[in-house]
C-alpha angles and dihedrals in degrees: 000000000000091000091049091049091050092049090049090050092050091047092051090049093052123097123243089253092055092046092052091046092050091049095048093044091052090049093048092047092050093049092044093052090050093049093044091050093049092045092047093049094047092045092055093048094044091049090053092049092046091052091050093047089047090054089050090053092047091049090051090049089048090051091051092047089050090054093048091047092048090048092052090043095053092039091058093045089052102041105012090220114167090225090061090049091052090050089046092058092041094053089040090064093041091051093054093047095048094048092050092046094061111098118186130215105268092212091075114061095185093058091048092052092047092050090047090053090049092052092047091048091049089054090049091046092052091049092053091045091051090049092049092049092048092048091047092052090047092046091238094149099179093051090042094054093045094050093043093052091048091049090051092053093048090046091056090049092051093051091049093048092048091051091046092050090046091053091048092051091047090054091048090050090053091052091048091048090055090048091050091048092051090047091050089052092050092048091050091050091047092049091049091051092049093048091050090048091050091049090050091046090050091052091049093047094046090050091047094046092047092049093048092050101037098046097057091041090054089051089049091052093049093047092046089052091052091049091049087060091053099261107134095163095081114126121260120267112251119211119171097201124079097214127112092290092051091047090050091050092049091048090049091051091050091047091051091050093048093048090051091048090047092052090050090049091051090053091051092047091052090056092048098046093122092055094048093073091059091046091049089055090051090047091055090054091048091049091051090052090047092052090051091050091049090051091053090047091053091047091052094053116114113256112230090229090052088054091048091051090047091054090051090051090050090051091052091049091050090050092051090049093050097249095136096166093050089045092053091046093051092044092052091046090050092049091048091049092047091051092048095053095051122109109279091205093070117080122233134193128268086245091059091050091048092050090050090051090050090053090049092047090050091056092047092050091051090052101035106022093146094045107052143026127199134206123190123191118176137169107232092211093066098049096095093056114116121246135165115273121260100013101122102043094059090052092050089047090051091050091051100041101037099025119038101011090075099049125094100229134053116300128226127201117189119194119192129179113183138156115253113182108295091345138071114226114208113189127191109187130177136179093225133126095293127214136256120262091244091062091047090053091051091051094049091046089047091233096146112122128208097283098050090046090055090049089050092053094047109119095006119136092213099043088222119125128210091254090060090050093050093047093050093047092051092049093044096051100026091230134114095200094075105111137041126187123197119182142160123194110255093006105072143257134268123200115194123193117200104208116188114233092222 
């Protein structure tokens, strides 16, 4: 009972979208299980039958090869033609290969023993045949007759055993066919039952959904009509669920209450009109005081340049006190802060961007030395080339925050800046969790809305998302082919910027 009550509570708290998704997922899972079961059962049975039929075919081929070999064998013994001897050796090899190639179903011991006897008899038959041919060629008539008679006996046994095994396999195939047919019938009946159940469940759910949605909406329409005639004393609409309909009903109830309160307030304000002028005068004085307080508050805010100068002073104090590591950390933080507060409209050089990344990397290493490693490779000849400000740090931040910070092992970010023809290729590659191709396509098409952009900027030191970087690069260079993203889930992401040399 407790479990049922909990499930009912969770269902009532779910949105209509979630309810529909849960229903469709359950339907798909049920249908998938049925299809997988039927496919798996039929596949097993068909494989068994295919194996058995294949063995029948191999046995028939073996039987034909035996006859051809025996024909060549007796033909040579009778005529001693070289053509018969060549065919004898050819079919001799084929017979051995075909007998060894036949593999029986290990679930049936009798069949295995019969096939083993056939293979052993074939070996014996070939030995007697070889002995008879050798004796015939050497004119040893007694040995020839003895070997030939033995080979004839074994040959008859082999043919009988092959026919017997073929008949046994045919009977087993018949039994398996009946079993497959019965299984097919059961699967058909099961599928039909499931389909009928799903149809019935759909009818029940559609009726239930329609009732749950239509009943509150009808109440909403009736109440709205009463309110439109000036009656605000109608009772609130009660909806047990917390889906979109329930939220709409609650919002309507609150709106009705607030409208009624607003009307009452208007009536009270009409009665106190004479006092409002005095209050307005007092409000003006209060507003004036508030503006003055806001002005003082603005004047007391810390200037970003004051904070930058304060960090420099702290670095100098740390240096004088011998705290070299703290001094380096504060200096890098100050440089990073100074670079972040500069005017983004003014271009910088690739060298400036690389120096800013090195400052950022230094701070990350100090904080997460056991979590991430960095590698920077840059061509010194391309460092003076102009580039928009703050385009590399957001990408490195994105690689760290959304790439390697969520993996279990140690992360690696490799930054390369090399000349490639009339372009400079700047690559930021990580070994993080990667991203799906659909997300890459949305980034390159700049389809992120406001909410995803805010999620992208969450935790960034610069506050600049990758969409902003891509937009500024396209505007700066007047080209849409400016960025490539390659990623594989679980194996990392690589962002490549193609910067024109001119």
